C-alpha positions as CSV (number, residue, x, y, z in Angstrom):
1,M,0.0,0.0,0.1
2,P,2.3,2.7,-1.2
3,G,2.1,6.1,0.6
4,V,0.6,4.9,3.8
5,T,2.6,3.6,7.0
6,E,1.7,2.5,10.4
7,E,4.0,1.3,13.2
8,I,3.7,-2.4,14.0
9,E,5.0,-4.0,17.1
10,R,7.6,-6.9,16.7
11,H,9.7,-9.1,18.9
12,A,13.3,-7.7,19.6
13,R,14.7,-11.1,19.6
14,V,13.6,-14.3,17.9
15,R,14.7,-18.0,17.5
16,I,14.1,-19.5,14.3
17,G,14.2,-23.2,13.3
18,Y,14.8,-23.8,9.6
19,Q,15.5,-26.5,7.2
20,T,18.0,-26.2,4.3
21,L,17.6,-27.6,0.5
22,D,19.6,-30.3,1.5
23,G,17.3,-31.2,4.4
24,D,19.6,-30.2,7.2
25,E,18.0,-28.6,10.1
26,G,19.2,-25.5,11.9
27,V,18.4,-22.9,14.4
28,E,19.1,-19.2,14.2
29,Q,18.9,-16.4,16.7
30,A,18.4,-12.7,15.7
31,E,17.7,-9.5,17.4
32,G,17.1,-5.9,16.3
33,L,16.7,-5.2,12.8
34,L,17.5,-8.8,11.7
35,S,14.8,-10.1,14.0
36,V,12.2,-7.7,12.3
37,C,13.4,-8.9,9.0
38,H,13.0,-12.4,9.8
39,Q,9.5,-12.0,11.1
40,R,8.5,-9.9,8.1
41,E,9.7,-12.6,5.7
42,I,8.0,-15.3,7.6
43,E,4.8,-13.3,7.5
44,Q,5.0,-12.9,3.7
45,L,5.7,-16.7,3.3
46,D,2.5,-17.3,5.5
47,G,0.5,-14.9,3.4
48,V,0.0,-12.3,6.0
49,F,-0.4,-8.8,4.8
50,W,1.2,-6.4,7.2
51,I,-2.1,-4.5,7.9
52,E,-3.7,-7.7,9.4
53,R,-1.3,-7.1,12.3
54,L,-3.1,-3.9,13.2
55,S,-6.1,-3.3,15.4
56,R,-9.4,-3.1,13.6
57,L,-9.5,0.6,14.1
58,K,-6.1,1.3,12.8
59,R,-6.7,-1.0,9.8
60,E,-9.9,0.7,8.7
61,R,-8.4,4.2,9.3
62,L,-5.5,3.1,7.1
63,V,-7.5,1.5,4.4
64,K,-9.7,4.8,4.2
65,Q,-6.6,6.9,3.9
66,Y,-5.2,4.8,1.2
67,E,-8.6,4.8,-0.7
68,K,-8.7,8.6,-0.5
69,Q,-5.2,8.9,-1.7
70,Q,-6.0,6.7,-4.7
71,R,-9.1,8.6,-5.5
72,G,-7.0,11.8,-5.6
73,F,-4.6,10.3,-7.9
74,L,-7.2,9.0,-10.4
75,S,-9.0,12.3,-10.2
76,M,-5.7,14.2,-10.9
77,A,-5.1,11.8,-13.8
78,S,-8.6,12.6,-15.3
79,T,-8.6,16.3,-14.8
80,H,-5.1,17.3,-15.9
81,R,-3.1,17.1,-19.1
82,P,-0.6,14.3,-19.1
83,E,2.3,16.4,-18.6
84,Q,0.7,18.2,-15.5
85,F,0.0,14.7,-14.1
86,Q,3.6,13.6,-14.6
87,E,4.7,16.8,-12.8
88,K,2.6,16.3,-9.8
89,C,3.7,12.6,-9.7
90,E,7.1,13.3,-9.7
91,T,6.6,15.8,-6.8
92,V,4.7,13.3,-4.8
93,F,6.8,10.1,-5.4
94,R,10.2,12.0,-5.5
95,P,12.0,9.9,-8.0
96,E,15.4,11.5,-7.2
97,L,15.5,9.1,-4.3
98,L,15.5,6.1,-6.5
99,K,18.4,7.4,-8.7
100,T,21.7,5.9,-7.9
101,K,25.1,7.6,-8.1
102,S,27.7,6.1,-10.3
């Protein structure tokens, strides 16, 4: 859901059991950012979308915010000339952040 964010509580430390492609089993402990990354990846593999971890109230507010944002972009696209829409999108999405320095 581009353009919307919300904080989600996650465990600071995790212990994860896994199995390699060769069938060997292992256990890994992680903390901090690595712990968060592991939890997020496991949720993705389990098919859990991040907003499902929010309370009902926060989730509904976030979905409304996203829908409102999308209506704004659609209305902007239909009422402006393409070059104006492009200018506005560049301002909103800040593509300069995506450019890499050589």
